[in-house]
N, C-alpha and C positions, 0 to 999 in steps of 0.2 A: 516317498512315495507319490506320485501325481494323481491327481482325483481325474479318475473318468467318468465320463457321464454317458449313463445308459438309459438306452429307450426302452420305454414302454410299450412292449410287442404284443402283449396279451389283448389289449383292447381295440389296436390294428387288423388283428389275425379274426377276433371276435367281430368286429363291424364288416370286415370282409364276407364272413360265414352268413351274416346276418342279409347281407344285398345279394347273397349267392341265392339263398334260400328265398327269399322276393321272387326273384327272376327262374327261377326252376321251374321247367316244365314237367307235368307229369308223364312216366313214362307210358309209352304206347307198344301194345303188343297186338301181333296178327297173325292169323293162318290161311295157308292158301292149300286148296288140291287142284292137282293141274293133270293135264295132258298137252304131251308134242311128241315132236318128231327127232331123232338122231339121224343125221346122213352118212353116218360113219357104218361101215363104211358103204353103205346104201340105204337108202329112206327106210326105218321100222320104229315103230310105236315105241313112246314113253308114258311113263305116268308115275306120278308120286305127291307128297306134301310137303310142307315146310313149316314152321311155326317160329316166331321171332318175338325179340322186343328191342323197343328204342326208345332213344332220347335225345331229342332235339334233329340231331343230323348224323350221329351214331348208333347203329343197329348192331344186333348177334341174332343170328337164326341156325336152326336146326333144320337139315334138308335130307329126304330118302328119296333117292328116285329111282324105278327100274326100267332100264330099255330091253325092250322083250328080244326072244330068240325065233331066228326062222332058220328052222332046220334045211328048207327047202332052196333057199338060197344062201346058205351056210354065215349067216350072220348071227354073231354070236350076243347072247343078253348080257346085260352088265347092271349091276344092283352098286348103286354108290351112297354113302352116309357121310353126311359132312358139317362140320361148326363151321361157320361164314361171319366174316366181318362186313357191314354194309355202311356204305358212306353215302346219304341221301339229300336230297334238297330239302332243307329244313322246314319250309312250306311249300304246298302245293301251288303248280305253275301252269295255269289253263287247267286246271282238274287233276293234276297228274303230279306224282311225286319220283322225280326219276333218282336212279341209283345206279353205284358203281360197288362189286363183291367180289370178296377172294376168301378162300378159305381151304381147309384141309381134313382128311379123313379117311375112309377106307373105302376098298370096292371088292366086288366077286365078278369076273368075268366068264360065262361059261359057254362052251359050243360042245353039243355031245358029251362027250364024257370029259372033255379037257376043261379044266377049272383053274382060274389064278385068283390068288385073294392077295392084296398088297396095300400099300398106300397110296392114294390121291390126292392132287391138289387143283383147285378151281379160279377160274374168274372169268368175270360179267359182270353183265348190266342188265337194266331194263327199266320199267315205268310201273307204277302203281296206279291205274286210272279210275276216277271217282264214277261211280256208278248212280245212286239211291242209298241215301244214308251212309251205314258202315261198309256196303257192299262195293268192291271195285275188281276190276279185271287187271291181272297184273300178266304182263307179257314179258318173259327173261331169257335170256340168251347167254350160255355159258360153254366155256372151253374147260374139259377135263384132262389132265396131264397123269397119266399112271404110271405108276413105278414098279418092278418086279419084272415079270416076262408074258405080259398080256399080248394079245393075238394083235392089237392096235394100241398103240399105245397116247393116242391123242382121239379123243370124242369130243364132239360137238352136239349142243341140245339146245333146241329151240321149243318153249312151251308157252302155253295160255293158261291161264290159270282163274278162278273164283278166288279173291282175296276178301276174309273179313276180318273187319279192324275193330279194335276192342280195348 
């Protein structure tokens, strides 16, 4: 029976884990409260909040948003809640962190007595702009694609928010 040579993988794996631990960045978290506008189908106000956690260039966040109803103009309200993945610049560029995001969750669209609740997906991007210390301004643009039977299957939203990193 031929003698096979075995490689000692355990020391190699241990050395790799040690090098990764030395280079690891601490996890960063942030919260955002925002006000914005949705032009779908006509301009009406949006507000909400998000909370997220990031490591180097990859982040995760939970977001809740409410676009208000306007009964006079027959503009429906839209409440969304979603979990999103963010890919962002690992370092600030000119005092900004740019990001792209995609996620999924649910929505509730309401107009008068009509209501639809179903799944939603969103894509978008934005920037977190440093002000003083941990305080930043966040500018975000999202496109929501609603499943089910909504009055409007695609919503756009632009917001500006106060972002606190810790």
